[in-house]
C-alpha positions as CSV (number, residue, x, y, z in Angstrom):
1,X,14.8,-2.8,-21.4
2,X,16.4,-2.1,-17.9
3,X,19.3,-4.3,-17.7
4,X,19.8,-6.3,-14.7
5,X,23.6,-5.6,-13.4
6,X,26.1,-8.2,-14.3
7,X,28.0,-9.0,-11.3
8,X,30.1,-11.7,-12.8
9,X,31.7,-9.2,-14.7
10,X,32.3,-6.3,-12.2
11,X,35.5,-5.0,-14.2
12,X,33.5,-4.2,-17.1
13,X,32.3,-0.5,-15.7
14,X,32.8,1.0,-12.6
15,X,31.4,0.2,-9.3
16,X,27.7,2.5,-9.3
17,X,27.8,4.7,-5.7
18,X,25.0,3.6,-2.8
19,X,25.6,7.8,-2.6
20,X,22.2,9.7,-3.0
21,X,23.5,13.5,-4.8
22,X,23.0,16.0,-2.2
23,X,20.4,18.2,-5.2
24,X,18.7,14.2,-5.7
25,X,17.2,14.1,-1.9
26,X,14.9,16.9,-2.5
27,X,13.2,15.0,-4.8
28,X,12.9,11.7,-3.1
29,X,11.8,14.0,0.0
30,X,9.2,15.0,-2.3
31,X,8.0,11.7,-3.4
32,X,8.6,9.9,0.1
33,X,6.0,12.7,1.6
34,X,3.3,12.1,-1.4
35,X,3.8,8.7,-0.4
36,X,3.8,8.6,3.0
37,X,0.4,11.3,2.8
38,X,-1.5,8.7,0.7
39,X,-1.0,5.6,2.4
40,X,-1.1,7.5,6.1
41,X,-4.9,8.5,4.7
42,X,-6.0,4.7,4.6
43,X,-5.7,4.1,8.0
44,X,-5.8,7.6,9.8
45,X,-9.6,8.1,10.3
46,X,-9.9,4.6,12.0
47,X,-10.0,6.1,15.5
48,X,-12.1,9.3,14.4
49,X,-14.9,7.3,13.0
50,X,-17.1,7.8,16.8
51,X,-16.1,11.6,16.4
52,X,-17.4,11.5,12.8
53,X,-20.5,9.6,13.1
54,X,-21.7,11.8,16.8
55,X,-20.5,15.1,14.7
56,X,-22.5,14.4,11.3
57,X,-25.3,12.0,11.9
58,X,-23.1,9.1,9.9
59,X,-25.4,5.7,9.8
60,X,-23.4,2.5,10.5
61,X,-23.6,2.4,6.7
62,X,-22.4,5.6,5.9
63,X,-19.7,5.2,8.7
64,X,-18.1,2.4,6.9
65,X,-17.9,4.1,3.9
66,X,-15.5,7.2,5.2
67,X,-13.1,4.3,4.8
68,X,-14.6,2.2,2.1
69,X,-15.2,5.4,-0.6
70,X,-10.9,6.4,-0.3
71,X,-9.8,2.5,-0.8
72,X,-12.5,1.7,-3.6
73,X,-11.4,5.0,-5.9
74,X,-7.8,4.5,-4.7
75,X,-7.1,1.0,-5.9
76,X,-9.8,1.6,-9.0
77,X,-7.9,4.4,-10.3
78,X,-4.7,3.9,-9.6
79,X,-3.7,2.1,-12.8
80,X,-5.1,5.2,-14.7
81,X,-2.8,7.1,-12.8
82,X,0.5,5.1,-13.4
83,X,-0.2,5.1,-17.5
84,X,-1.0,8.9,-17.3
85,X,2.0,9.8,-15.3
86,X,4.1,8.1,-18.4
87,X,2.1,10.0,-20.7
88,X,1.5,13.4,-19.5
89,X,4.3,13.8,-17.5
90,X,5.8,12.6,-13.8
91,X,6.0,15.8,-12.1
92,X,2.3,16.9,-13.9
93,X,0.9,14.4,-12.8
94,X,2.4,14.4,-9.0
95,X,1.2,18.4,-9.1
96,X,-2.2,16.9,-10.3
97,X,-2.4,14.3,-7.5
98,X,-1.3,16.5,-4.5
99,X,-3.5,19.2,-5.6
100,X,-6.4,16.9,-5.6
101,X,-5.8,15.4,-2.6
102,X,-4.8,18.4,-0.7
103,X,-8.4,20.0,-1.9
104,X,-10.4,17.3,-1.1
105,X,-8.4,16.9,2.1
106,X,-9.6,20.5,2.9
107,X,-13.5,20.0,1.5
108,X,-13.9,16.7,4.5
109,X,-12.0,18.3,7.2
110,X,-14.8,21.2,6.6
111,X,-17.5,19.1,5.8
112,X,-20.8,19.8,7.4
113,X,-23.0,16.7,6.2
114,X,-22.2,13.1,6.1
115,X,-22.5,13.2,1.9
116,X,-20.1,15.8,1.8
117,X,-17.5,14.1,3.5
118,X,-18.2,10.9,1.9
119,X,-17.7,12.5,-2.1
120,X,-14.4,14.3,-0.2
121,X,-12.7,11.1,0.9
122,X,-13.6,9.3,-2.6
123,X,-11.8,12.7,-4.3
124,X,-9.1,11.8,-2.1
125,X,-9.0,8.1,-3.0
126,X,-9.1,9.8,-6.9
127,X,-6.1,12.4,-6.0
128,X,-4.2,9.6,-4.1
129,X,-4.4,6.9,-7.3
130,X,-3.0,9.7,-9.5
131,X,-0.4,10.8,-7.0
132,X,0.8,7.4,-5.4
133,X,2.7,6.2,-9.2
134,X,3.9,9.0,-9.4
135,X,6.1,9.4,-6.4
136,X,7.9,5.9,-7.4
137,X,8.2,6.7,-11.0
138,X,10.0,10.5,-10.1
139,X,12.2,8.9,-7.7
140,X,13.1,5.9,-9.5
141,X,13.8,8.5,-12.9
142,X,15.8,11.1,-10.4
143,X,18.2,8.2,-9.4
144,X,20.1,6.1,-11.3
145,X,19.9,2.1,-11.1
146,X,21.9,0.4,-9.0
147,X,22.4,0.6,-5.2
148,X,21.5,4.2,-4.5
149,X,18.2,3.5,-6.5
150,X,17.6,0.8,-4.1
151,X,18.8,3.0,-1.0
152,X,16.4,5.4,-2.7
153,X,13.4,2.8,-2.9
154,X,14.0,1.7,0.4
155,X,13.5,5.1,2.2
156,X,10.1,5.4,0.0
157,X,9.1,2.3,1.1
158,X,10.1,2.7,4.8
159,X,8.0,6.3,4.7
160,X,5.4,4.2,3.4
161,X,5.0,1.5,5.4
162,X,5.7,4.5,8.4
163,X,2.6,6.2,7.3
164,X,0.2,3.4,7.5
165,X,2.0,2.3,10.9
166,X,1.6,6.2,12.1
167,X,-2.7,6.3,11.2
168,X,-4.1,5.1,14.2
169,X,-1.5,6.8,16.5
170,X,-1.7,10.3,14.6
171,X,-5.6,10.0,14.4
172,X,-5.8,9.3,18.3
173,X,-3.5,12.1,18.7
174,X,-5.3,14.8,16.9
175,X,-8.6,13.7,17.6
176,X,-8.2,13.7,21.0
177,X,-5.9,16.8,21.1
178,X,-8.2,18.4,18.5
179,X,-11.1,17.2,17.0
180,X,-11.8,14.4,14.0
181,X,-11.5,17.5,10.9
182,X,-7.7,17.4,12.3
183,X,-7.4,14.0,10.7
184,X,-8.3,15.4,7.2
185,X,-6.5,19.1,7.7
186,X,-3.8,18.0,8.4
187,X,-2.8,17.0,5.0
188,X,-3.6,20.7,3.6
189,X,-0.3,22.9,4.8
190,X,2.0,19.5,4.4
191,X,0.6,18.9,0.7
192,X,0.7,22.9,0.0
193,X,4.3,22.9,1.3
194,X,5.3,19.4,-0.8
195,X,3.3,21.4,-3.9
196,X,5.3,24.4,-3.9
197,X,8.5,22.2,-3.6
198,X,7.8,20.0,-5.8
199,X,7.1,22.9,-8.2
200,X,10.5,24.3,-7.9
201,X,12.8,21.4,-7.8
202,X,11.4,18.2,-9.8
203,X,11.8,18.5,-13.1
204,X,9.2,17.1,-15.9
205,X,9.8,14.1,-17.7
206,X,8.0,11.2,-19.4
207,X,8.6,7.7,-20.5
208,X,5.9,7.3,-23.1
209,X,5.1,9.6,-26.1
210,X,2.1,12.1,-26.7
211,X,-0.2,9.8,-27.7
212,X,-4.0,9.4,-26.5
213,X,-4.7,7.1,-23.5
214,X,-6.7,4.4,-24.0
215,X,-10.2,5.5,-22.6
216,X,-12.0,1.8,-22.9
217,X,-9.6,0.2,-21.3
218,X,-8.6,2.8,-18.4
219,X,-12.8,2.6,-18.1
220,X,-13.1,-0.8,-17.9
221,X,-9.8,-1.8,-15.8
222,X,-11.2,0.9,-13.1
223,X,-15.0,-0.2,-13.5
224,X,-13.5,-3.6,-12.7
225,X,-11.2,-2.6,-10.6
226,X,-13.6,-0.6,-8.4
227,X,-16.5,-3.2,-8.3
228,X,-14.0,-6.1,-7.5
229,X,-13.4,-3.8,-4.2
230,X,-16.9,-2.8,-3.8
231,X,-17.9,-6.7,-3.7
232,X,-15.0,-7.3,-1.2
233,X,-15.6,-4.9,1.1
234,X,-19.2,-6.0,1.1
235,X,-18.6,-9.5,2.1
236,X,-17.5,-8.5,6.3
237,X,-21.4,-7.3,6.5
238,X,-23.3,-9.2,3.8
239,X,-20.9,-12.0,3.9
240,X,-19.8,-14.1,0.4
241,X,-23.1,-15.5,-0.8
242,X,-25.4,-12.6,-0.6
243,X,-26.7,-10.5,-4.1
244,X,-24.8,-6.9,-3.0
245,X,-21.7,-9.2,-2.7
246,X,-22.0,-11.9,-5.3
247,X,-23.2,-9.2,-8.3
248,X,-20.5,-6.0,-8.3
249,X,-17.5,-9.8,-7.5
250,X,-19.1,-11.3,-10.7
251,X,-19.5,-8.0,-12.6
252,X,-16.3,-6.8,-11.8
253,X,-14.3,-10.2,-13.2
254,X,-16.3,-9.9,-15.7
255,X,-15.3,-6.3,-16.6
256,X,-11.8,-7.1,-16.3
257,X,-12.0,-10.1,-18.7
258,X,-13.6,-7.6,-21.3
259,X,-10.3,-5.2,-20.3
260,X,-7.6,-8.4,-21.3
261,X,-9.6,-8.6,-24.4
262,X,-9.4,-5.3,-25.3
263,X,-6.1,-4.7,-24.4
264,X,-5.1,-7.5,-26.5
265,X,-6.5,-5.9,-29.7
266,X,-5.7,-2.3,-29.4
267,X,-3.2,-0.5,-31.0
268,X,-2.3,1.5,-28.1
269,X,-3.1,-0.5,-24.6
270,X,-2.9,1.0,-21.5
271,X,-1.8,-1.9,-19.9
272,X,0.7,-3.5,-22.5
273,X,-0.4,-7.3,-21.8
274,X,3.7,-7.7,-22.3
275,X,4.9,-6.5,-19.3
276,X,3.3,-9.7,-17.5
277,X,5.8,-11.4,-19.8
278,X,8.3,-10.5,-17.9
279,X,9.0,-12.7,-14.8
280,X,10.3,-10.0,-12.1
281,X,7.3,-8.0,-12.9
282,X,4.7,-10.4,-12.6
283,X,6.3,-12.0,-10.0
284,X,6.8,-9.7,-7.9
285,X,3.5,-7.9,-7.8
286,X,1.9,-11.5,-7.0
287,X,4.5,-11.7,-4.5
288,X,3.4,-8.7,-3.2
289,X,-0.2,-9.1,-3.1
290,X,-0.4,-12.0,-1.1
291,X,2.5,-10.3,1.5
292,X,-0.1,-7.4,1.2
293,X,-3.5,-9.4,2.2
294,X,-1.9,-10.8,5.4
295,X,0.5,-7.7,6.5
296,X,-2.4,-4.8,6.2
297,X,-4.9,-6.5,8.5
298,X,-2.7,-7.0,10.8
299,X,-3.2,-3.1,12.1
300,X,-6.9,-3.8,12.4
301,X,-6.7,-6.6,14.6
302,X,-4.0,-5.6,16.2
303,X,-6.0,-2.3,17.2
304,X,-9.4,-4.1,17.9
305,X,-7.4,-6.9,20.0
306,X,-6.3,-4.0,22.2
307,X,-9.2,-2.0,22.5
308,X,-12.1,-5.2,22.5
309,X,-10.1,-7.3,24.8
310,X,-7.5,-5.9,26.3
311,X,-9.3,-2.7,27.4
312,X,-6.6,0.1,25.4
313,X,-8.2,3.5,24.7
314,X,-7.6,4.4,21.0
315,X,-4.8,6.7,22.1
316,X,-2.9,4.0,24.1
317,X,-3.4,1.3,21.1
318,X,-1.6,3.6,18.6
319,X,1.2,4.3,21.5
320,X,1.8,0.4,22.2
321,X,2.0,0.1,18.3
322,X,5.0,2.3,18.0
323,X,7.5,-0.4,18.2
324,X,6.0,-2.3,15.7
325,X,5.8,0.9,13.5
326,X,9.4,1.5,14.1
327,X,10.5,-2.2,12.8
328,X,8.6,-2.0,9.5
329,X,10.6,1.7,8.7
330,X,13.8,0.0,10.1
331,X,13.2,-3.5,8.4
332,X,12.9,-0.9,4.9
333,X,15.9,0.8,5.3
334,X,18.1,-2.3,6.5
335,X,16.8,-3.5,3.3
336,X,19.2,-2.0,0.4
337,X,22.2,-2.7,2.4
338,X,21.3,-6.6,2.9
339,X,20.8,-7.2,-0.8
340,X,23.8,-6.3,-1.6
341,X,24.8,-9.4,0.1
342,X,21.9,-11.9,-0.1
343,X,20.0,-10.8,-3.4
344,X,16.7,-9.9,-3.8
345,X,14.8,-12.8,-4.3
346,X,17.0,-14.7,-0.8
347,X,16.0,-11.0,1.5
348,X,12.0,-11.3,-0.1
349,X,11.9,-14.6,1.2
350,X,13.6,-14.5,4.5
351,X,11.6,-11.2,5.3
352,X,8.3,-13.5,4.8
353,X,9.1,-16.1,6.8
354,X,9.9,-13.8,9.5
355,X,6.3,-12.6,8.9
356,X,4.9,-15.6,8.7
357,X,6.9,-16.3,12.1
358,X,5.6,-13.5,13.5
359,X,1.6,-14.3,12.9
360,X,2.2,-17.5,14.0
361,X,3.3,-16.2,17.1
362,X,0.5,-13.8,17.5
363,X,-2.0,-16.6,16.9
364,X,-1.3,-17.5,20.6
365,X,-3.1,-14.4,22.2
366,X,-5.3,-14.8,25.1
367,X,-7.7,-12.8,26.8
368,X,-5.3,-11.8,29.6
369,X,-2.1,-11.4,27.3
370,X,0.2,-9.0,28.6
371,X,1.6,-6.2,26.1
372,X,5.3,-7.5,25.4
373,X,4.1,-10.8,24.5
374,X,0.8,-10.4,23.0
375,X,1.2,-7.1,20.8
376,X,5.0,-5.8,21.0
377,X,7.4,-8.7,20.0
378,X,5.2,-10.4,18.0
379,X,3.9,-6.9,16.1
380,X,8.0,-6.6,15.8
381,X,9.0,-9.8,14.2
382,X,5.8,-9.0,11.8
383,X,6.7,-5.7,10.6
384,X,10.5,-6.0,10.9
385,X,10.0,-9.1,8.5
386,X,7.8,-7.4,6.3
387,X,9.5,-4.2,5.8
388,X,12.6,-6.4,4.9
389,X,10.4,-8.4,2.0
390,X,8.8,-5.1,0.4
391,X,11.9,-3.1,-0.6
392,X,13.3,-6.2,-2.8
393,X,10.0,-6.8,-4.6
394,X,9.1,-3.0,-5.7
395,X,13.1,-3.2,-6.5
396,X,12.8,-6.6,-8.7
397,X,9.3,-5.3,-10.4
398,X,10.7,-1.9,-11.6
399,X,13.9,-3.0,-12.4
400,X,12.1,-5.5,-14.7
401,X,10.1,-2.8,-16.7
402,X,11.0,-0.9,-20.3
403,X,11.4,2.9,-19.4
404,X,8.2,3.3,-20.9
405,X,6.2,1.4,-19.0
406,X,7.9,2.7,-15.3
407,X,5.1,4.6,-14.0
408,X,2.5,1.6,-15.3
409,X,4.5,-0.7,-13.4
410,X,4.6,1.9,-10.0
411,X,0.8,1.3,-10.5
412,X,0.8,-2.3,-10.5
413,X,3.5,-2.3,-7.3
414,X,1.1,-0.2,-5.3
415,X,-2.5,-1.9,-7.0
416,X,-1.0,-5.2,-5.8
417,X,-0.6,-4.0,-2.7
418,X,-3.7,-2.2,-1.7
419,X,-5.3,-5.0,-3.7
420,X,-4.1,-7.6,-1.4
421,X,-4.8,-5.7,1.8
422,X,-9.0,-4.9,0.9
423,X,-9.1,-8.4,-0.2
424,X,-7.0,-10.2,3.0
425,X,-9.0,-8.0,5.7
426,X,-12.5,-9.3,4.3
427,X,-10.9,-12.7,3.7
428,X,-9.8,-12.4,7.4
429,X,-12.6,-10.7,8.8
430,X,-14.9,-13.1,7.5
431,X,-12.6,-16.6,9.0
432,X,-12.5,-14.4,12.6
433,X,-16.5,-13.8,12.6
434,X,-17.2,-17.8,11.5
435,X,-15.3,-18.8,14.2
436,X,-16.6,-16.1,16.8
437,X,-20.3,-17.4,15.3
438,X,-21.9,-14.3,16.8
439,X,-20.5,-14.6,20.4
440,X,-19.5,-11.8,22.0
441,X,-17.5,-13.4,25.1
442,X,-14.3,-11.8,25.0
443,X,-12.5,-15.6,24.7
444,X,-14.7,-16.1,21.1
445,X,-13.6,-13.3,20.1
446,X,-10.2,-13.5,20.9
447,X,-9.8,-17.0,19.0
448,X,-11.7,-15.4,15.8
449,X,-8.7,-13.2,15.7
450,X,-6.4,-15.9,16.6
451,X,-7.8,-17.8,13.7
452,X,-7.3,-14.8,11.3
453,X,-3.7,-14.9,12.7
454,X,-2.9,-18.6,11.5
455,X,-4.8,-18.1,8.3
456,X,-2.7,-15.0,7.4
457,X,0.6,-17.0,8.4
458,X,-0.6,-19.6,5.9
459,X,-1.3,-17.1,3.2
460,X,2.4,-16.1,3.9
461,X,4.1,-19.2,4.1
462,X,2.1,-20.0,0.4
463,X,3.6,-16.8,-1.0
464,X,6.9,-18.1,-0.2
465,X,6.6,-21.2,-2.3
466,X,5.3,-18.8,-4.8
467,X,8.6,-16.5,-4.7
468,X,10.6,-19.5,-4.3
469,X,9.3,-21.1,-7.8
470,X,9.1,-17.9,-9.5
471,X,11.1,-14.9,-8.6
472,X,14.1,-14.6,-10.5
473,X,17.8,-14.7,-8.7
474,X,18.9,-10.7,-9.0
475,X,21.7,-9.2,-6.8
476,X,22.1,-5.8,-7.1
477,X,25.8,-4.5,-7.5
478,X,28.4,-3.5,-4.9
479,X,28.3,-0.3,-3.7
480,X,31.5,1.8,-4.5
481,X,33.9,2.1,-0.8
């Protein structure tokens, strides 16, 4: 099991270096680029949806599934991808996931029918689910635990956050300058280059043995998460009490309950339940889920507020959020240095409090809000805090794992964040719709958005309480002078 550094006796071992070796940076770069592509494709298609609908004749429901097909496959298969990296090899799963993702991007960009695009997006999500856990596992395997790993994880978190933040801007630029197809085709040359670099520079490694994967457990957890995710995304259009929402939600919960029973009894489980007995793993993942439920929805509400209320074009909305995007990257990059002084728990709590303050400020939005006070400054506050909190939470989760469970825990971190985001957006969209009560008046719509931000602020404050009571205290070693 990974051992927490003992800062009470620094003379027992030479101080860990905070520098990442030049030869290791190629591995870090490949892992971070893979993560950037995975997170980017969650949001990059949003501004291109009207063009896709016009070109391919998609229905309104079909248009919704351009986004949902990716996110459901991504969330549903991620745990399987994490365990596969441990068993079959990190490099192999990285290459398989990235190859599948790149091929599906090409197919989606060349789609001539709506069903072809939806199928390509689902396969993209599957590739992303295999790729995402492998990126963090490769990174933590390449960089020894200590300040250097924390710095590398900070870079990984910053790049991933930047991918999600840049989705609207990149999608707007590509759609306006070229066509909607390029929001998918842009992945092809980037993916091909990273595939070549990864094949040459990443060394193979696996933390588990060559045992067969727990297929029953994989089917149950994947089907359960996919069903829950499907039910969640139905709530915005159908409500929480409709059969098309309740049936998949209840079915998914039943499948997940069956999964827990199977894992408790099988000799070689997909997810050893003992990982949840590690305080750092369980508490950090719950904290990540709560934070993700608020911060993922922020991008959606800020974009629709800018376009529907303030009259911005999609490209202008993307440009308006550049400071917000920069804030999450800067927060993620500052986090490793601050963790040395404050410890992971204290920094995570401080980051979420800053984020909650930003959400509270944003909830004062109005129909005539100025860019500086209604978008820029509250957005910077929200995302700077999220960047500060994400790195210590990911560090706590991965440092508390057994070496053989590294890929699994990496998958859990991503699953917690993604599922939290899916649940949060569905819930907050329902809150906004309930406040608006079907009114098209801009003041009422704005009040609905504001209510969503106030609710999210409350969720974040609840997350702070969870972290204060549950997260372990862990202060990383000081870097060598």
